[in-house]
C-alpha positions in Angstrom: 127.5 68.8 147.8 124.1 67.8 146.4 123.5 65.9 143.1 120.6 65.1 140.8 119.8 61.5 139.9 117.9 61.6 136.6 116.0 58.7 134.9 115.7 59.8 131.3 113.7 58.9 128.2 110.3 60.0 129.7 107.8 62.1 127.8 106.7 65.2 129.6 103.3 66.9 129.3 101.8 69.9 130.9 102.3 73.6 131.7 105.4 75.4 133.0 105.4 78.9 134.5 108.7 80.6 134.2 110.3 82.2 137.3 111.1 85.9 137.5 114.2 86.9 135.6 117.4 86.4 137.5 119.4 88.9 135.5 116.7 91.6 136.0 116.4 90.8 139.7 120.1 91.4 140.3 119.8 94.9 138.9 116.5 96.1 140.2 117.1 94.8 143.8 119.9 97.4 144.0 117.8 100.3 142.9 116.1 100.7 146.4 119.5 101.9 147.7 118.8 105.1 145.7 116.0 106.2 148.0 115.0 106.3 151.7 111.4 105.5 150.7 109.7 102.0 150.4 110.2 100.1 147.2 108.0 97.1 146.5 109.3 94.5 144.0 107.3 91.4 142.9 108.0 88.2 140.9 111.4 87.9 142.6 112.9 84.4 141.9 113.7 82.2 144.9 117.2 81.3 143.8 120.6 81.2 145.5 122.2 84.2 143.8 119.1 86.5 144.3 118.7 85.4 148.0 122.4 86.1 148.6 121.9 89.6 147.3 118.8 90.1 149.5 120.8 89.0 152.5 123.7 91.3 151.6 121.3 94.3 151.4 119.8 93.3 154.8 123.2 93.2 156.4 123.9 96.7 155.0 120.9 98.1 156.8 118.1 97.8 154.3 114.8 96.9 156.0 113.2 94.0 154.1 109.6 92.8 154.5 108.2 89.7 152.8 104.7 90.4 151.6 104.1 87.0 149.9 106.1 84.5 147.9 108.2 86.5 145.5 107.1 90.0 146.7 109.2 92.1 149.1 109.2 95.7 150.4 112.7 97.3 150.6 113.5 100.4 152.6 117.1 101.7 152.5 116.5 104.4 155.1 119.5 103.6 157.4 122.4 102.2 155.5 125.5 101.3 157.5 128.3 102.5 155.3 131.0 101.5 157.9 129.8 97.8 157.3 131.2 98.0 153.8 134.8 98.1 155.1 134.3 94.9 157.3 135.6 91.4 156.6 132.0 90.1 156.8 131.0 92.4 153.9 134.1 91.4 151.9 133.2 87.7 152.4 129.5 88.1 151.5 129.9 90.4 148.5 132.9 88.5 147.2 130.8 85.3 146.9 128.3 86.9 144.5 129.1 88.6 141.1 125.8 90.5 141.3 127.1 92.5 144.3 128.9 94.8 141.9 125.5 96.4 141.2 125.4 98.0 144.6 128.3 100.4 143.8 126.4 102.7 141.4 123.5 103.4 143.7 125.8 103.9 146.8 128.0 106.3 144.8 125.0 108.3 143.7 123.4 108.6 147.1 126.2 108.4 149.6 129.2 109.6 147.5 131.2 106.4 147.9 131.0 102.7 147.3 133.1 99.6 148.0 133.2 96.1 146.6 135.6 93.1 146.8 136.5 91.4 143.5 133.2 89.5 143.0 132.9 85.8 142.3 130.3 84.0 140.1 130.5 81.6 137.1 133.8 80.4 135.8 132.9 81.1 132.2 135.8 83.3 131.2 137.1 86.8 131.9 134.4 89.3 132.8 136.2 92.6 133.5 134.9 95.4 135.6 136.7 98.2 133.8 133.6 99.5 132.0 131.9 100.1 135.4 134.7 102.0 137.0 135.7 104.0 133.9 132.1 105.2 133.7 132.1 106.3 137.3 135.4 108.1 136.8 133.9 110.0 133.8 131.1 111.1 136.1 133.8 112.6 138.4 134.5 109.8 140.9 138.0 108.8 142.1 138.8 105.1 141.8 141.2 103.0 143.8 142.0 99.3 143.6 143.9 97.5 146.4 145.6 94.7 144.6 146.6 93.0 147.8 143.1 92.9 149.3 141.4 92.6 145.8 139.2 95.5 147.0 137.7 98.3 144.9 136.7 101.7 146.2 135.1 104.6 144.4 134.4 108.1 145.9 133.0 111.4 144.7 131.9 114.6 146.5 129.6 115.4 143.6 128.9 113.5 140.4 128.5 115.6 137.2 126.7 114.6 134.0 128.9 113.9 131.0 129.0 112.1 127.7 130.1 108.4 128.1 130.9 106.2 125.1 131.1 102.7 126.5 133.9 100.5 125.1 131.5 97.5 125.3 127.7 97.2 125.6 128.0 95.7 129.1 124.6 95.1 130.7 125.8 95.3 134.3 128.1 98.2 133.3 125.3 100.2 131.7 123.0 99.5 134.7 125.6 100.5 137.3 126.6 103.7 135.5 122.9 104.5 134.9 122.1 104.2 138.6 125.1 106.4 139.4 124.0 109.0 136.9 120.3 109.4 137.8 121.3 111.8 140.7 124.3 113.4 139.0 124.3 117.1 138.4 123.3 117.9 134.8 122.8 115.6 131.8 124.6 112.3 131.2 124.5 110.5 127.8 125.5 106.8 127.7 126.3 105.7 124.1 126.8 102.0 123.1 124.6 101.3 126.1 123.1 97.8 126.6 119.4 97.7 125.7 118.3 94.2 126.9 114.7 94.0 128.2 116.0 93.8 131.7 117.9 97.0 131.3 114.8 98.6 129.9 112.9 97.4 133.0 115.5 99.1 135.2 115.1 102.3 133.3 111.3 102.2 133.6 111.6 101.4 137.3 114.0 104.4 137.9 111.6 106.7 135.9 108.7 105.6 138.2 111.0 106.6 141.1 111.3 110.1 139.7 114.4 109.7 137.4 114.4 111.3 133.9 115.8 108.7 131.5 115.0 108.8 127.7 116.2 106.6 124.9 114.9 103.5 126.6 115.3 100.4 124.4 118.0 102.1 122.2 121.8 102.1 122.6 121.8 105.8 123.6 120.4 106.7 127.0 120.1 110.3 128.1 119.7 110.9 131.8 118.8 114.3 133.3 120.0 114.2 136.9 117.5 114.7 139.7 118.1 115.6 143.4 116.3 112.6 144.9 114.2 109.6 144.1 111.0 108.2 145.7 109.5 104.8 146.2 107.7 102.7 143.6 106.2 99.3 142.7 108.0 97.1 140.2 107.2 93.7 138.7 110.1 91.6 137.3 109.7 90.0 133.8 109.6 86.2 133.3 113.1 84.8 132.8 113.8 84.5 129.0 116.7 82.1 129.7 114.4 79.7 131.5 111.8 80.0 128.8 114.4 79.1 126.2 115.6 76.2 128.4 112.0 74.8 128.5 111.6 75.1 124.7 114.8 73.1 124.3 113.6 70.5 126.9 110.3 70.0 125.1 112.1 69.4 121.8 114.7 67.1 123.2 112.2 64.9 125.1 109.6 65.0 122.3 107.1 66.4 124.8 104.0 68.6 124.5 104.6 71.6 126.8 102.9 75.0 127.2 105.0 77.7 128.8 102.7 80.3 130.4 102.9 84.1 130.6 106.2 84.4 128.7 106.0 88.2 127.9 106.4 87.3 124.3 107.2 90.8 123.1 110.3 90.8 125.3 111.7 87.5 123.9 113.3 89.1 120.8 114.7 86.6 118.3 114.7 83.7 120.8 111.6 81.9 119.3 113.0 82.3 115.8 116.4 80.8 116.7 114.6 77.7 118.0 112.4 77.6 114.9 115.6 77.5 112.8 116.5 74.3 114.7 113.3 72.9 113.4 111.3 73.2 116.6 107.6 73.9 116.2 106.3 76.5 118.6 103.3 78.8 118.4 102.1 81.8 120.3 98.8 81.4 122.1 98.0 84.8 123.7 101.1 85.3 125.9 101.9 81.6 126.1 104.2 79.4 124.0 102.8 76.1 122.9 105.3 73.4 121.8 103.7 70.2 120.3 105.2 66.8 120.7 107.7 66.3 117.9 109.3 63.0 116.9 112.1 64.8 115.0 113.2 68.3 114.1 115.5 69.4 111.2 118.1 72.2 111.4 117.7 74.9 108.8 120.6 75.9 106.4 121.6 79.2 105.0 120.0 80.2 101.6 123.0 78.8 99.7 122.8 75.5 101.5 125.8 76.1 103.8 125.8 75.0 107.4 123.8 77.2 109.8 125.8 79.2 112.3 124.2 80.4 115.6 126.2 83.0 117.4 125.6 85.2 120.4 125.6 89.0 120.3 124.6 91.9 122.5 120.8 92.5 122.5 118.9 92.6 120.2 121.1 89.7 119.1 120.9 86.2 120.5 121.7 85.9 124.2 124.9 84.0 125.1 123.0 82.4 128.1 121.0 80.2 125.7 123.9 79.0 123.4 124.6 76.0 125.6 120.9 75.1 125.4 120.9 75.4 121.6 124.0 73.2 121.4 122.4 70.4 123.5 119.2 70.5 121.5 121.1 70.3 118.2 122.7 67.0 119.2 119.4 65.2 118.6 118.3 67.3 115.5 118.5 66.3 111.9 121.4 68.2 110.3 124.4 70.1 111.6 125.1 73.5 113.1 128.1 75.6 114.1 127.8 77.2 117.5 129.9 80.3 117.9 130.3 81.6 121.5 131.8 85.0 120.9 131.3 86.7 124.3 132.9 84.1 126.7 135.8 81.8 126.2 135.1 79.0 128.6 131.4 78.2 128.1 131.8 75.4 125.6 134.1 73.2 127.6 131.1 71.2 129.0 130.7 69.5 125.6 133.1 66.7 126.7 130.3 65.5 128.9 127.9 65.4 126.0 130.4 63.5 123.9 130.7 61.0 126.7 126.9 60.6 126.4 127.2 59.8 122.7 126.8 63.2 121.1 128.7 64.0 117.9 130.4 67.3 118.6 133.7 68.8 117.3 135.1 71.4 119.6 136.9 73.6 117.1 138.4 76.0 119.7 137.3 77.6 123.0 134.7 79.7 121.1 133.3 77.3 118.4 131.7 73.9 118.3 130.2 72.0 115.4 127.3 69.7 116.3 126.4 66.9 114.0 122.8 66.0 114.9 121.8 62.4 115.2 118.1 62.8 114.4 117.2 60.8 117.5 118.4 57.7 115.7 121.1 57.2 118.5 119.8 58.6 121.8 122.2 59.8 124.4 123.1 57.5 127.2 123.1 58.4 130.9 126.4 59.1 132.7 127.9 60.7 135.8 128.9 64.4 135.3 129.5 67.6 137.2 127.9 71.0 136.5 130.5 73.6 135.7 128.2 76.7 135.7 124.5 77.6 135.8 123.6 77.4 132.1 125.8 74.4 131.3 124.3 72.6 134.3 120.7 73.0 133.0 121.9 72.0 129.5 123.3 68.8 131.0 120.0 68.3 132.9 118.1 68.6 129.6 120.5 66.1 128.0 120.0 63.7 130.9 116.2 63.9 130.7 116.4 62.9 127.0 119.0 60.1 127.6 118.5 56.4 128.1 119.0 55.2 131.6 120.3 56.9 134.7 122.4 60.1 134.8 123.9 61.7 137.9 124.8 65.4 137.9 127.0 66.6 140.7 127.6 70.2 142.0 123.9 71.1 141.4 124.4 74.1 143.6 125.4 75.8 140.3 121.9 75.0 138.9 120.2 76.2 142.1 121.9 79.6 141.7 119.8 80.3 138.6 116.7 78.0 138.6 114.0 77.9 141.2 112.6 74.5 142.4 113.6 73.1 139.0 113.3 69.4 139.9 109.8 69.9 141.5 108.5 71.8 138.5 109.8 69.3 136.0 108.7 66.3 138.0 105.2 67.8 138.0 105.0 67.3 134.3 106.4 63.8 134.2 110.2 64.0 134.7 112.0 61.7 137.1 114.6 63.8 139.0 115.7 63.1 142.5 117.9 65.3 144.7 120.4 63.3 146.7 123.1 64.3 149.2 
């Protein structure tokens, strides 16, 4: 198990280029399963979860050619469907939550799909009912082997239908969408997720010959086609990493420029950080954050304490709430963080409290942060990363803290952030990978 050794309290200065979006990559990498033709995808992040998915696709029979760093050609001409019933498949797919995304394309093209109960972050329950209920409404038969924890779904022919999702699940919408593109007739998905990454998947599928309308809304209409062709697709920059870098700049009082952020796809993210008192400005498609000695949290109009809560897009992404929470510990003022969508994501605050932060964990979903206005800086401690986003939040806290911090289990951070220590060290951080 590797660890980061961090010497905090250093000012950073320079430019950061965000990696390709992890959450988009896990969706669009499964789309080549829908066609026998070549699909080229660029700006793929070099991170553990994405690399595991690429390896899984390869073992299934997808031919993969690396063109250059971050750009690959995929051709799913000869898929070995018998491999999906092997122990090796169960082991590989079970280690990655993103593996669920192969089921929709396989069902659409081959009439069946299999998946073990997938792993991933321990951030609370993330049910798969939405995926399989959608497949069933398209005419598929579902079976779950409770002993083996193995899901199977089969259909001789998928037929378009009206689907009203019980939750605006991003992966659920994407999976049902990929199943529906080759179904007979028209499918309508209402209460669909509409995140930029889902919009990207829709645009990619349309460039492959699909007929999807309603992109960027919560109602998608899909006219089924008989087959799809190859395409070229470029992945957006990762909005979660961009938000993480904004928080890092504020916490360390650093002057940082984040390059090529695809500003129009950031939604309300910049404004949420502005409400924390962080100055940032748009320069072309870059974000410039000046060095700030302090930043003050806004209040509501009546003077009551600001609440920042997550919500499905176009609301604030839950993946950045832990970053906002950390940044608030050194702000002037107080804020209530309300994590509505997952029930275990706030438990990392005990590490921040050990570092000297003033946080009241109200319940598994809410925490009140009393900012210290950088009058009392955090102190370095030893800690363990519980999940990807909390891990980076703790890394940001450590970079702003006095003295040495050690973060164990950084494999969690590697799952979502590419070469994070090298990129931050290049602008003045002091992070060492040990073990």
